[in-house]
mmCIF entry with sequence, helices, sheets and N, C-alpha, C, O atoms, coordinates in Angstrom:
data_MODEL
# 
_entry.id   MODEL 
# 
_entity.id                         1 
_entity.type                       polymer 
_entity.pdbx_number_of_molecules   1 
# 
_entity_poly.entity_id                      1 
_entity_poly.type                           'polypeptide(L)' 
_entity_poly.nstd_linkage                   no 
_entity_poly.nstd_monomer                   no 
_entity_poly.pdbx_seq_one_letter_code       
;(UNK)(UNK)(UNK)(UNK)(UNK)(UNK)(UNK)(UNK)(UNK)(UNK)(UNK)(UNK)(UNK)(UNK)(UNK)(UNK)
(UNK)(UNK)(UNK)(UNK)(UNK)(UNK)(UNK)(UNK)(UNK)(UNK)(UNK)(UNK)(UNK)(UNK)(UNK)(UNK)
(UNK)(UNK)(UNK)(UNK)(UNK)(UNK)(UNK)(UNK)(UNK)(UNK)(UNK)(UNK)(UNK)(UNK)(UNK)(UNK)
(UNK)(UNK)(UNK)
;
_entity_poly.pdbx_seq_one_letter_code_can   XXXXXXXXXXXXXXXXXXXXXXXXXXXXXXXXXXXXXXXXXXXXXXXXXXX 
_entity_poly.pdbx_strand_id                 A 
# 
loop_
_entity_poly_seq.entity_id 
_entity_poly_seq.num 
_entity_poly_seq.mon_id 
_entity_poly_seq.hetero 
1 1  UNK n 
1 2  UNK n 
1 3  UNK n 
1 4  UNK n 
1 5  UNK n 
1 6  UNK n 
1 7  UNK n 
1 8  UNK n 
1 9  UNK n 
1 10 UNK n 
1 11 UNK n 
1 12 UNK n 
1 13 UNK n 
1 14 UNK n 
1 15 UNK n 
1 16 UNK n 
1 17 UNK n 
1 18 UNK n 
1 19 UNK n 
1 20 UNK n 
1 21 UNK n 
1 22 UNK n 
1 23 UNK n 
1 24 UNK n 
1 25 UNK n 
1 26 UNK n 
1 27 UNK n 
1 28 UNK n 
1 29 UNK n 
1 30 UNK n 
1 31 UNK n 
1 32 UNK n 
1 33 UNK n 
1 34 UNK n 
1 35 UNK n 
1 36 UNK n 
1 37 UNK n 
1 38 UNK n 
1 39 UNK n 
1 40 UNK n 
1 41 UNK n 
1 42 UNK n 
1 43 UNK n 
1 44 UNK n 
1 45 UNK n 
1 46 UNK n 
1 47 UNK n 
1 48 UNK n 
1 49 UNK n 
1 50 UNK n 
1 51 UNK n 
# 
_struct_asym.id          A 
_struct_asym.entity_id   1 
# 
_struct_conf.conf_type_id            HELX_P 
_struct_conf.id                      HELX_P1 
_struct_conf.pdbx_PDB_helix_id       AA1 
_struct_conf.beg_label_comp_id       UNK 
_struct_conf.beg_label_asym_id       A 
_struct_conf.beg_label_seq_id        9 
_struct_conf.pdbx_beg_PDB_ins_code   ? 
_struct_conf.end_label_comp_id       UNK 
_struct_conf.end_label_asym_id       A 
_struct_conf.end_label_seq_id        18 
_struct_conf.pdbx_end_PDB_ins_code   ? 
_struct_conf.beg_auth_comp_id        UNK 
_struct_conf.beg_auth_asym_id        A 
_struct_conf.beg_auth_seq_id         9 
_struct_conf.end_auth_comp_id        UNK 
_struct_conf.end_auth_asym_id        A 
_struct_conf.end_auth_seq_id         18 
_struct_conf.pdbx_PDB_helix_class    1 
_struct_conf.details                 ? 
_struct_conf.pdbx_PDB_helix_length   10 
# 
_struct_conf_type.id          HELX_P 
_struct_conf_type.criteria    ? 
_struct_conf_type.reference   ? 
# 
_struct_sheet.id               AA1 
_struct_sheet.type             ? 
_struct_sheet.number_strands   4 
_struct_sheet.details          ? 
# 
loop_
_struct_sheet_order.sheet_id 
_struct_sheet_order.range_id_1 
_struct_sheet_order.range_id_2 
_struct_sheet_order.offset 
_struct_sheet_order.sense 
AA1 1 2 ? parallel      
AA1 2 3 ? anti-parallel 
AA1 3 4 ? anti-parallel 
# 
loop_
_struct_sheet_range.sheet_id 
_struct_sheet_range.id 
_struct_sheet_range.beg_label_comp_id 
_struct_sheet_range.beg_label_asym_id 
_struct_sheet_range.beg_label_seq_id 
_struct_sheet_range.pdbx_beg_PDB_ins_code 
_struct_sheet_range.end_label_comp_id 
_struct_sheet_range.end_label_asym_id 
_struct_sheet_range.end_label_seq_id 
_struct_sheet_range.pdbx_end_PDB_ins_code 
_struct_sheet_range.beg_auth_comp_id 
_struct_sheet_range.beg_auth_asym_id 
_struct_sheet_range.beg_auth_seq_id 
_struct_sheet_range.end_auth_comp_id 
_struct_sheet_range.end_auth_asym_id 
_struct_sheet_range.end_auth_seq_id 
AA1 1 UNK A 2  ? UNK A 6  ? UNK A 2  UNK A 6  
AA1 2 UNK A 45 ? UNK A 50 ? UNK A 45 UNK A 50 
AA1 3 UNK A 33 ? UNK A 39 ? UNK A 33 UNK A 39 
AA1 4 UNK A 23 ? UNK A 30 ? UNK A 23 UNK A 30 
# 
loop_
_atom_site.group_PDB 
_atom_site.id 
_atom_site.type_symbol 
_atom_site.label_atom_id 
_atom_site.label_alt_id 
_atom_site.label_comp_id 
_atom_site.label_asym_id 
_atom_site.label_entity_id 
_atom_site.label_seq_id 
_atom_site.pdbx_PDB_ins_code 
_atom_site.Cartn_x 
_atom_site.Cartn_y 
_atom_site.Cartn_z 
_atom_site.occupancy 
_atom_site.B_iso_or_equiv 
_atom_site.pdbx_formal_charge 
_atom_site.auth_seq_id 
_atom_site.auth_comp_id 
_atom_site.auth_asym_id 
_atom_site.auth_atom_id 
_atom_site.pdbx_PDB_model_num 
ATOM 1   N N  . UNK A 1 1  ? 3.053   -12.285 -4.906  1.00 0.00 ? 1  UNK A N  1 
ATOM 2   C CA . UNK A 1 1  ? 2.584   -11.089 -4.087  1.00 0.00 ? 1  UNK A CA 1 
ATOM 3   C C  . UNK A 1 1  ? 1.141   -11.007 -3.842  1.00 0.00 ? 1  UNK A C  1 
ATOM 4   O O  . UNK A 1 1  ? 0.331   -11.354 -4.702  1.00 0.00 ? 1  UNK A O  1 
ATOM 5   N N  . UNK A 1 2  ? 0.798   -10.558 -2.699  1.00 0.00 ? 2  UNK A N  1 
ATOM 6   C CA . UNK A 1 2  ? -0.675  -10.478 -2.361  1.00 0.00 ? 2  UNK A CA 1 
ATOM 7   C C  . UNK A 1 2  ? -1.132  -9.061  -2.350  1.00 0.00 ? 2  UNK A C  1 
ATOM 8   O O  . UNK A 1 2  ? -0.442  -8.152  -1.890  1.00 0.00 ? 2  UNK A O  1 
ATOM 9   N N  . UNK A 1 3  ? -2.378  -8.889  -2.898  1.00 0.00 ? 3  UNK A N  1 
ATOM 10  C CA . UNK A 1 3  ? -2.929  -7.475  -3.067  1.00 0.00 ? 3  UNK A CA 1 
ATOM 11  C C  . UNK A 1 3  ? -4.119  -7.261  -2.132  1.00 0.00 ? 3  UNK A C  1 
ATOM 12  O O  . UNK A 1 3  ? -4.989  -8.116  -1.963  1.00 0.00 ? 3  UNK A O  1 
ATOM 13  N N  . UNK A 1 4  ? -4.103  -6.098  -1.550  1.00 0.00 ? 4  UNK A N  1 
ATOM 14  C CA . UNK A 1 4  ? -5.427  -5.604  -0.823  1.00 0.00 ? 4  UNK A CA 1 
ATOM 15  C C  . UNK A 1 4  ? -5.935  -4.492  -1.751  1.00 0.00 ? 4  UNK A C  1 
ATOM 16  O O  . UNK A 1 4  ? -5.185  -3.624  -2.198  1.00 0.00 ? 4  UNK A O  1 
ATOM 17  N N  . UNK A 1 5  ? -7.297  -4.565  -2.028  1.00 0.00 ? 5  UNK A N  1 
ATOM 18  C CA . UNK A 1 5  ? -7.930  -3.544  -2.744  1.00 0.00 ? 5  UNK A CA 1 
ATOM 19  C C  . UNK A 1 5  ? -8.627  -2.507  -1.848  1.00 0.00 ? 5  UNK A C  1 
ATOM 20  O O  . UNK A 1 5  ? -9.326  -2.911  -0.919  1.00 0.00 ? 5  UNK A O  1 
ATOM 21  N N  . UNK A 1 6  ? -8.482  -1.256  -2.066  1.00 0.00 ? 6  UNK A N  1 
ATOM 22  C CA . UNK A 1 6  ? -9.108  -0.282  -1.329  1.00 0.00 ? 6  UNK A CA 1 
ATOM 23  C C  . UNK A 1 6  ? -9.784  0.841   -2.209  1.00 0.00 ? 6  UNK A C  1 
ATOM 24  O O  . UNK A 1 6  ? -9.372  1.057   -3.349  1.00 0.00 ? 6  UNK A O  1 
ATOM 25  N N  . UNK A 1 7  ? -10.763 1.508   -1.693  1.00 0.00 ? 7  UNK A N  1 
ATOM 26  C CA . UNK A 1 7  ? -11.243 2.607   -2.471  1.00 0.00 ? 7  UNK A CA 1 
ATOM 27  C C  . UNK A 1 7  ? -10.478 3.825   -2.483  1.00 0.00 ? 7  UNK A C  1 
ATOM 28  O O  . UNK A 1 7  ? -10.403 4.504   -3.507  1.00 0.00 ? 7  UNK A O  1 
ATOM 29  N N  . UNK A 1 8  ? -9.880  4.160   -1.361  1.00 0.00 ? 8  UNK A N  1 
ATOM 30  C CA . UNK A 1 8  ? -9.067  5.368   -1.095  1.00 0.00 ? 8  UNK A CA 1 
ATOM 31  C C  . UNK A 1 8  ? -7.676  5.014   -0.825  1.00 0.00 ? 8  UNK A C  1 
ATOM 32  O O  . UNK A 1 8  ? -7.363  4.600   0.291   1.00 0.00 ? 8  UNK A O  1 
ATOM 33  N N  . UNK A 1 9  ? -6.803  5.147   -1.778  1.00 0.00 ? 9  UNK A N  1 
ATOM 34  C CA . UNK A 1 9  ? -5.349  4.749   -1.703  1.00 0.00 ? 9  UNK A CA 1 
ATOM 35  C C  . UNK A 1 9  ? -4.650  5.657   -0.738  1.00 0.00 ? 9  UNK A C  1 
ATOM 36  O O  . UNK A 1 9  ? -3.769  5.193   -0.014  1.00 0.00 ? 9  UNK A O  1 
ATOM 37  N N  . UNK A 1 10 ? -4.999  6.969   -0.679  1.00 0.00 ? 10 UNK A N  1 
ATOM 38  C CA . UNK A 1 10 ? -4.311  7.931   0.189   1.00 0.00 ? 10 UNK A CA 1 
ATOM 39  C C  . UNK A 1 10 ? -4.649  7.601   1.661   1.00 0.00 ? 10 UNK A C  1 
ATOM 40  O O  . UNK A 1 10 ? -3.809  7.626   2.561   1.00 0.00 ? 10 UNK A O  1 
ATOM 41  N N  . UNK A 1 11 ? -5.874  7.309   1.816   1.00 0.00 ? 11 UNK A N  1 
ATOM 42  C CA . UNK A 1 11 ? -6.288  6.968   3.295   1.00 0.00 ? 11 UNK A CA 1 
ATOM 43  C C  . UNK A 1 11 ? -5.574  5.674   3.715   1.00 0.00 ? 11 UNK A C  1 
ATOM 44  O O  . UNK A 1 11 ? -5.043  5.610   4.824   1.00 0.00 ? 11 UNK A O  1 
ATOM 45  N N  . UNK A 1 12 ? -5.548  4.699   2.906   1.00 0.00 ? 12 UNK A N  1 
ATOM 46  C CA . UNK A 1 12 ? -4.796  3.401   3.214   1.00 0.00 ? 12 UNK A CA 1 
ATOM 47  C C  . UNK A 1 12 ? -3.303  3.672   3.494   1.00 0.00 ? 12 UNK A C  1 
ATOM 48  O O  . UNK A 1 12 ? -2.690  3.088   4.387   1.00 0.00 ? 12 UNK A O  1 
ATOM 49  N N  . UNK A 1 13 ? -2.761  4.591   2.681   1.00 0.00 ? 13 UNK A N  1 
ATOM 50  C CA . UNK A 1 13 ? -1.300  4.934   2.897   1.00 0.00 ? 13 UNK A CA 1 
ATOM 51  C C  . UNK A 1 13 ? -1.119  5.580   4.183   1.00 0.00 ? 13 UNK A C  1 
ATOM 52  O O  . UNK A 1 13 ? -0.176  5.281   4.915   1.00 0.00 ? 13 UNK A O  1 
ATOM 53  N N  . UNK A 1 14 ? -2.079  6.547   4.519   1.00 0.00 ? 14 UNK A N  1 
ATOM 54  C CA . UNK A 1 14 ? -1.932  7.174   5.910   1.00 0.00 ? 14 UNK A CA 1 
ATOM 55  C C  . UNK A 1 14 ? -2.137  6.239   6.980   1.00 0.00 ? 14 UNK A C  1 
ATOM 56  O O  . UNK A 1 14 ? -1.499  6.406   8.019   1.00 0.00 ? 14 UNK A O  1 
ATOM 57  N N  . UNK A 1 15 ? -2.993  5.210   6.866   1.00 0.00 ? 15 UNK A N  1 
ATOM 58  C CA . UNK A 1 15 ? -3.141  4.227   7.904   1.00 0.00 ? 15 UNK A CA 1 
ATOM 59  C C  . UNK A 1 15 ? -1.888  3.377   8.095   1.00 0.00 ? 15 UNK A C  1 
ATOM 60  O O  . UNK A 1 15 ? -1.497  3.120   9.234   1.00 0.00 ? 15 UNK A O  1 
ATOM 61  N N  . UNK A 1 16 ? -1.299  2.968   7.099   1.00 0.00 ? 16 UNK A N  1 
ATOM 62  C CA . UNK A 1 16 ? -0.149  2.041   7.033   1.00 0.00 ? 16 UNK A CA 1 
ATOM 63  C C  . UNK A 1 16 ? 1.057   2.906   7.725   1.00 0.00 ? 16 UNK A C  1 
ATOM 64  O O  . UNK A 1 16 ? 1.715   2.470   8.670   1.00 0.00 ? 16 UNK A O  1 
ATOM 65  N N  . UNK A 1 17 ? 1.243   4.098   7.170   1.00 0.00 ? 17 UNK A N  1 
ATOM 66  C CA . UNK A 1 17 ? 2.324   4.900   7.657   1.00 0.00 ? 17 UNK A CA 1 
ATOM 67  C C  . UNK A 1 17 ? 2.156   5.316   9.140   1.00 0.00 ? 17 UNK A C  1 
ATOM 68  O O  . UNK A 1 17 ? 3.120   5.410   9.899   1.00 0.00 ? 17 UNK A O  1 
ATOM 69  N N  . UNK A 1 18 ? 0.883   5.559   9.506   1.00 0.00 ? 18 UNK A N  1 
ATOM 70  C CA . UNK A 1 18 ? 0.525   5.988   10.876  1.00 0.00 ? 18 UNK A CA 1 
ATOM 71  C C  . UNK A 1 18 ? 0.680   4.960   11.868  1.00 0.00 ? 18 UNK A C  1 
ATOM 72  O O  . UNK A 1 18 ? 0.722   5.254   13.063  1.00 0.00 ? 18 UNK A O  1 
ATOM 73  N N  . UNK A 1 19 ? 0.775   3.675   11.425  1.00 0.00 ? 19 UNK A N  1 
ATOM 74  C CA . UNK A 1 19 ? 0.928   2.584   12.359  1.00 0.00 ? 19 UNK A CA 1 
ATOM 75  C C  . UNK A 1 19 ? 2.423   1.932   12.379  1.00 0.00 ? 19 UNK A C  1 
ATOM 76  O O  . UNK A 1 19 ? 2.731   0.832   12.838  1.00 0.00 ? 19 UNK A O  1 
ATOM 77  N N  . UNK A 1 20 ? 3.239   2.864   11.783  1.00 0.00 ? 20 UNK A N  1 
ATOM 78  C CA . UNK A 1 20 ? 4.766   2.468   11.699  1.00 0.00 ? 20 UNK A CA 1 
ATOM 79  C C  . UNK A 1 20 ? 5.083   1.297   11.095  1.00 0.00 ? 20 UNK A C  1 
ATOM 80  O O  . UNK A 1 20 ? 5.983   0.577   11.525  1.00 0.00 ? 20 UNK A O  1 
ATOM 81  N N  . UNK A 1 21 ? 4.292   0.980   9.934   1.00 0.00 ? 21 UNK A N  1 
ATOM 82  C CA . UNK A 1 21 ? 4.572   -0.188  9.094   1.00 0.00 ? 21 UNK A CA 1 
ATOM 83  C C  . UNK A 1 21 ? 5.443   0.307   8.029   1.00 0.00 ? 21 UNK A C  1 
ATOM 84  O O  . UNK A 1 21 ? 5.238   1.398   7.498   1.00 0.00 ? 21 UNK A O  1 
ATOM 85  N N  . UNK A 1 22 ? 6.442   -0.490  7.690   1.00 0.00 ? 22 UNK A N  1 
ATOM 86  C CA . UNK A 1 22 ? 7.455   -0.152  6.687   1.00 0.00 ? 22 UNK A CA 1 
ATOM 87  C C  . UNK A 1 22 ? 6.869   -0.077  5.242   1.00 0.00 ? 22 UNK A C  1 
ATOM 88  O O  . UNK A 1 22 ? 6.296   -1.021  4.697   1.00 0.00 ? 22 UNK A O  1 
ATOM 89  N N  . UNK A 1 23 ? 7.068   1.103   4.703   1.00 0.00 ? 23 UNK A N  1 
ATOM 90  C CA . UNK A 1 23 ? 6.607   1.268   3.393   1.00 0.00 ? 23 UNK A CA 1 
ATOM 91  C C  . UNK A 1 23 ? 7.804   0.957   2.426   1.00 0.00 ? 23 UNK A C  1 
ATOM 92  O O  . UNK A 1 23 ? 8.840   1.611   2.536   1.00 0.00 ? 23 UNK A O  1 
ATOM 93  N N  . UNK A 1 24 ? 7.682   -0.024  1.487   1.00 0.00 ? 24 UNK A N  1 
ATOM 94  C CA . UNK A 1 24 ? 8.704   -0.503  0.612   1.00 0.00 ? 24 UNK A CA 1 
ATOM 95  C C  . UNK A 1 24 ? 8.706   0.328   -0.684  1.00 0.00 ? 24 UNK A C  1 
ATOM 96  O O  . UNK A 1 24 ? 9.769   0.639   -1.220  1.00 0.00 ? 24 UNK A O  1 
ATOM 97  N N  . UNK A 1 25 ? 7.513   0.683   -1.182  1.00 0.00 ? 25 UNK A N  1 
ATOM 98  C CA . UNK A 1 25 ? 7.502   1.516   -2.418  1.00 0.00 ? 25 UNK A CA 1 
ATOM 99  C C  . UNK A 1 25 ? 6.313   2.646   -2.128  1.00 0.00 ? 25 UNK A C  1 
ATOM 100 O O  . UNK A 1 25 ? 5.188   2.359   -1.716  1.00 0.00 ? 25 UNK A O  1 
ATOM 101 N N  . UNK A 1 26 ? 6.729   3.821   -2.388  1.00 0.00 ? 26 UNK A N  1 
ATOM 102 C CA . UNK A 1 26 ? 5.724   4.930   -2.290  1.00 0.00 ? 26 UNK A CA 1 
ATOM 103 C C  . UNK A 1 26 ? 4.598   4.699   -3.333  1.00 0.00 ? 26 UNK A C  1 
ATOM 104 O O  . UNK A 1 26 ? 4.694   3.868   -4.236  1.00 0.00 ? 26 UNK A O  1 
ATOM 105 N N  . UNK A 1 27 ? 3.589   5.454   -3.149  1.00 0.00 ? 27 UNK A N  1 
ATOM 106 C CA . UNK A 1 27 ? 2.366   5.373   -4.021  1.00 0.00 ? 27 UNK A CA 1 
ATOM 107 C C  . UNK A 1 27 ? 2.835   5.713   -5.457  1.00 0.00 ? 27 UNK A C  1 
ATOM 108 O O  . UNK A 1 27 ? 3.500   6.712   -5.732  1.00 0.00 ? 27 UNK A O  1 
ATOM 109 N N  . UNK A 1 28 ? 2.422   4.782   -6.342  1.00 0.00 ? 28 UNK A N  1 
ATOM 110 C CA . UNK A 1 28 ? 2.762   4.882   -7.823  1.00 0.00 ? 28 UNK A CA 1 
ATOM 111 C C  . UNK A 1 28 ? 1.373   5.080   -8.500  1.00 0.00 ? 28 UNK A C  1 
ATOM 112 O O  . UNK A 1 28 ? 0.470   4.259   -8.332  1.00 0.00 ? 28 UNK A O  1 
ATOM 113 N N  . UNK A 1 29 ? 1.233   6.163   -9.248  1.00 0.00 ? 29 UNK A N  1 
ATOM 114 C CA . UNK A 1 29 ? -0.060  6.422   -9.842  1.00 0.00 ? 29 UNK A CA 1 
ATOM 115 C C  . UNK A 1 29 ? 0.077   6.235   -11.432 1.00 0.00 ? 29 UNK A C  1 
ATOM 116 O O  . UNK A 1 29 ? 0.949   6.805   -12.087 1.00 0.00 ? 29 UNK A O  1 
ATOM 117 N N  . UNK A 1 30 ? -0.833  5.420   -11.945 1.00 0.00 ? 30 UNK A N  1 
ATOM 118 C CA . UNK A 1 30 ? -0.846  5.161   -13.423 1.00 0.00 ? 30 UNK A CA 1 
ATOM 119 C C  . UNK A 1 30 ? -2.262  5.370   -13.842 1.00 0.00 ? 30 UNK A C  1 
ATOM 120 O O  . UNK A 1 30 ? -3.076  4.451   -13.747 1.00 0.00 ? 30 UNK A O  1 
ATOM 121 N N  . UNK A 1 31 ? -2.587  6.556   -14.306 1.00 0.00 ? 31 UNK A N  1 
ATOM 122 C CA . UNK A 1 31 ? -3.897  6.958   -14.645 1.00 0.00 ? 31 UNK A CA 1 
ATOM 123 C C  . UNK A 1 31 ? -4.813  6.970   -13.473 1.00 0.00 ? 31 UNK A C  1 
ATOM 124 O O  . UNK A 1 31 ? -4.543  7.699   -12.519 1.00 0.00 ? 31 UNK A O  1 
ATOM 125 N N  . UNK A 1 32 ? -5.947  6.170   -13.467 1.00 0.00 ? 32 UNK A N  1 
ATOM 126 C CA . UNK A 1 32 ? -6.724  6.000   -12.388 1.00 0.00 ? 32 UNK A CA 1 
ATOM 127 C C  . UNK A 1 32 ? -6.311  4.955   -11.400 1.00 0.00 ? 32 UNK A C  1 
ATOM 128 O O  . UNK A 1 32 ? -6.890  4.855   -10.318 1.00 0.00 ? 32 UNK A O  1 
ATOM 129 N N  . UNK A 1 33 ? -5.324  4.178   -11.747 1.00 0.00 ? 33 UNK A N  1 
ATOM 130 C CA . UNK A 1 33 ? -4.823  3.147   -10.863 1.00 0.00 ? 33 UNK A CA 1 
ATOM 131 C C  . UNK A 1 33 ? -3.694  3.573   -10.053 1.00 0.00 ? 33 UNK A C  1 
ATOM 132 O O  . UNK A 1 33 ? -2.799  4.249   -10.562 1.00 0.00 ? 33 UNK A O  1 
ATOM 133 N N  . UNK A 1 34 ? -3.667  3.218   -8.797  1.00 0.00 ? 34 UNK A N  1 
ATOM 134 C CA . UNK A 1 34 ? -2.578  3.507   -7.932  1.00 0.00 ? 34 UNK A CA 1 
ATOM 135 C C  . UNK A 1 34 ? -2.248  2.352   -6.939  1.00 0.00 ? 34 UNK A C  1 
ATOM 136 O O  . UNK A 1 34 ? -3.124  1.580   -6.547  1.00 0.00 ? 34 UNK A O  1 
ATOM 137 N N  . UNK A 1 35 ? -1.022  2.272   -6.572  1.00 0.00 ? 35 UNK A N  1 
ATOM 138 C CA . UNK A 1 35 ? -0.651  1.155   -5.554  1.00 0.00 ? 35 UNK A CA 1 
ATOM 139 C C  . UNK A 1 35 ? 0.560   1.532   -4.762  1.00 0.00 ? 35 UNK A C  1 
ATOM 140 O O  . UNK A 1 35 ? 1.267   2.464   -5.146  1.00 0.00 ? 35 UNK A O  1 
ATOM 141 N N  . UNK A 1 36 ? 0.839   0.848   -3.661  1.00 0.00 ? 36 UNK A N  1 
ATOM 142 C CA . UNK A 1 36 ? 2.100   1.019   -3.024  1.00 0.00 ? 36 UNK A CA 1 
ATOM 143 C C  . UNK A 1 36 ? 2.419   -0.256  -2.190  1.00 0.00 ? 36 UNK A C  1 
ATOM 144 O O  . UNK A 1 36 ? 1.470   -0.957  -1.837  1.00 0.00 ? 36 UNK A O  1 
ATOM 145 N N  . UNK A 1 37 ? 3.567   -0.571  -1.884  1.00 0.00 ? 37 UNK A N  1 
ATOM 146 C CA . UNK A 1 37 ? 4.024   -1.789  -1.323  1.00 0.00 ? 37 UNK A CA 1 
ATOM 147 C C  . UNK A 1 37 ? 4.419   -1.588  0.180   1.00 0.00 ? 37 UNK A C  1 
ATOM 148 O O  . UNK A 1 37 ? 5.015   -0.562  0.506   1.00 0.00 ? 37 UNK A O  1 
ATOM 149 N N  . UNK A 1 38 ? 4.117   -2.496  1.050   1.00 0.00 ? 38 UNK A N  1 
ATOM 150 C CA . UNK A 1 38 ? 4.501   -2.386  2.472   1.00 0.00 ? 38 UNK A CA 1 
ATOM 151 C C  . UNK A 1 38 ? 5.033   -3.823  2.883   1.00 0.00 ? 38 UNK A C  1 
ATOM 152 O O  . UNK A 1 38 ? 4.874   -4.814  2.170   1.00 0.00 ? 38 UNK A O  1 
ATOM 153 N N  . UNK A 1 39 ? 5.674   -3.832  4.093   1.00 0.00 ? 39 UNK A N  1 
ATOM 154 C CA . UNK A 1 39 ? 6.288   -5.037  4.508   1.00 0.00 ? 39 UNK A CA 1 
ATOM 155 C C  . UNK A 1 39 ? 5.551   -5.521  5.825   1.00 0.00 ? 39 UNK A C  1 
ATOM 156 O O  . UNK A 1 39 ? 5.312   -4.726  6.735   1.00 0.00 ? 39 UNK A O  1 
ATOM 157 N N  . UNK A 1 40 ? 5.238   -6.724  5.881   1.00 0.00 ? 40 UNK A N  1 
ATOM 158 C CA . UNK A 1 40 ? 4.538   -7.239  7.164   1.00 0.00 ? 40 UNK A CA 1 
ATOM 159 C C  . UNK A 1 40 ? 5.675   -7.525  8.145   1.00 0.00 ? 40 UNK A C  1 
ATOM 160 O O  . UNK A 1 40 ? 6.855   -7.412  7.812   1.00 0.00 ? 40 UNK A O  1 
ATOM 161 N N  . UNK A 1 41 ? 5.286   -7.895  9.348   1.00 0.00 ? 41 UNK A N  1 
ATOM 162 C CA . UNK A 1 41 ? 6.272   -8.227  10.386  1.00 0.00 ? 41 UNK A CA 1 
ATOM 163 C C  . UNK A 1 41 ? 7.222   -9.411  10.055  1.00 0.00 ? 41 UNK A C  1 
ATOM 164 O O  . UNK A 1 41 ? 8.332   -9.451  10.586  1.00 0.00 ? 41 UNK A O  1 
ATOM 165 N N  . UNK A 1 42 ? 6.819   -10.361 9.204   1.00 0.00 ? 42 UNK A N  1 
ATOM 166 C CA . UNK A 1 42 ? 7.578   -11.472 8.814   1.00 0.00 ? 42 UNK A CA 1 
ATOM 167 C C  . UNK A 1 42 ? 8.520   -11.130 7.614   1.00 0.00 ? 42 UNK A C  1 
ATOM 168 O O  . UNK A 1 42 ? 9.346   -11.944 7.201   1.00 0.00 ? 42 UNK A O  1 
ATOM 169 N N  . UNK A 1 43 ? 8.358   -9.911  7.086   1.00 0.00 ? 43 UNK A N  1 
ATOM 170 C CA . UNK A 1 43 ? 9.293   -9.502  5.946   1.00 0.00 ? 43 UNK A CA 1 
ATOM 171 C C  . UNK A 1 43 ? 8.671   -9.684  4.568   1.00 0.00 ? 43 UNK A C  1 
ATOM 172 O O  . UNK A 1 43 ? 9.294   -9.358  3.557   1.00 0.00 ? 43 UNK A O  1 
ATOM 173 N N  . UNK A 1 44 ? 7.429   -10.210 4.520   1.00 0.00 ? 44 UNK A N  1 
ATOM 174 C CA . UNK A 1 44 ? 6.750   -10.316 3.246   1.00 0.00 ? 44 UNK A CA 1 
ATOM 175 C C  . UNK A 1 44 ? 6.300   -8.939  2.778   1.00 0.00 ? 44 UNK A C  1 
ATOM 176 O O  . UNK A 1 44 ? 5.865   -8.069  3.532   1.00 0.00 ? 44 UNK A O  1 
ATOM 177 N N  . UNK A 1 45 ? 6.448   -8.827  1.462   1.00 0.00 ? 45 UNK A N  1 
ATOM 178 C CA . UNK A 1 45 ? 6.038   -7.508  0.797   1.00 0.00 ? 45 UNK A CA 1 
ATOM 179 C C  . UNK A 1 45 ? 4.657   -7.712  0.248   1.00 0.00 ? 45 UNK A C  1 
ATOM 180 O O  . UNK A 1 45 ? 4.420   -8.642  -0.522  1.00 0.00 ? 45 UNK A O  1 
ATOM 181 N N  . UNK A 1 46 ? 3.804   -6.911  0.608   1.00 0.00 ? 46 UNK A N  1 
ATOM 182 C CA . UNK A 1 46 ? 2.334   -6.845  0.191   1.00 0.00 ? 46 UNK A CA 1 
ATOM 183 C C  . UNK A 1 46 ? 2.094   -5.603  -0.461  1.00 0.00 ? 46 UNK A C  1 
ATOM 184 O O  . UNK A 1 46 ? 2.855   -4.645  -0.324  1.00 0.00 ? 46 UNK A O  1 
ATOM 185 N N  . UNK A 1 47 ? 0.990   -5.575  -1.218  1.00 0.00 ? 47 UNK A N  1 
ATOM 186 C CA . UNK A 1 47 ? 0.553   -4.437  -2.063  1.00 0.00 ? 47 UNK A CA 1 
ATOM 187 C C  . UNK A 1 47 ? -0.788  -4.058  -1.681  1.00 0.00 ? 47 UNK A C  1 
ATOM 188 O O  . UNK A 1 47 ? -1.635  -4.885  -1.344  1.00 0.00 ? 47 UNK A O  1 
ATOM 189 N N  . UNK A 1 48 ? -1.005  -2.687  -1.734  1.00 0.00 ? 48 UNK A N  1 
ATOM 190 C CA . UNK A 1 48 ? -2.360  -2.134  -1.543  1.00 0.00 ? 48 UNK A CA 1 
ATOM 191 C C  . UNK A 1 48 ? -2.579  -1.325  -2.776  1.00 0.00 ? 48 UNK A C  1 
ATOM 192 O O  . UNK A 1 48 ? -1.757  -0.480  -3.130  1.00 0.00 ? 48 UNK A O  1 
ATOM 193 N N  . UNK A 1 49 ? -3.685  -1.573  -3.441  1.00 0.00 ? 49 UNK A N  1 
ATOM 194 C CA . UNK A 1 49 ? -4.107  -0.817  -4.703  1.00 0.00 ? 49 UNK A CA 1 
ATOM 195 C C  . UNK A 1 49 ? -5.519  -0.414  -4.715  1.00 0.00 ? 49 UNK A C  1 
ATOM 196 O O  . UNK A 1 49 ? -6.338  -0.969  -3.983  1.00 0.00 ? 49 UNK A O  1 
ATOM 197 N N  . UNK A 1 50 ? -5.845  0.579   -5.559  1.00 0.00 ? 50 UNK A N  1 
ATOM 198 C CA . UNK A 1 50 ? -7.251  0.981   -5.519  1.00 0.00 ? 50 UNK A CA 1 
ATOM 199 C C  . UNK A 1 50 ? -8.055  0.125   -6.535  1.00 0.00 ? 50 UNK A C  1 
ATOM 200 O O  . UNK A 1 50 ? -7.491  -0.540  -7.405  1.00 0.00 ? 50 UNK A O  1 
ATOM 201 N N  . UNK A 1 51 ? -9.395  0.176   -6.381  1.00 0.00 ? 51 UNK A N  1 
ATOM 202 C CA . UNK A 1 51 ? -10.146 -0.636  -7.289  1.00 0.00 ? 51 UNK A CA 1 
ATOM 203 C C  . UNK A 1 51 ? -10.806 0.209   -8.332  1.00 0.00 ? 51 UNK A C  1 
ATOM 204 O O  . UNK A 1 51 ? -11.499 -0.315  -9.205  1.00 0.00 ? 51 UNK A O  1 
# 
């Protein structure tokens, strides 16, 4: 799995959702850490998480 690190997980989620990209797993929050998974056009599942 490949990860993209962002400062604002909520803004990244809005960007992905707003561009009609398939969300595979909604935002999961564990303390200060949060992540969600989405699918690229080839079907690969990728992760965005905060740093």
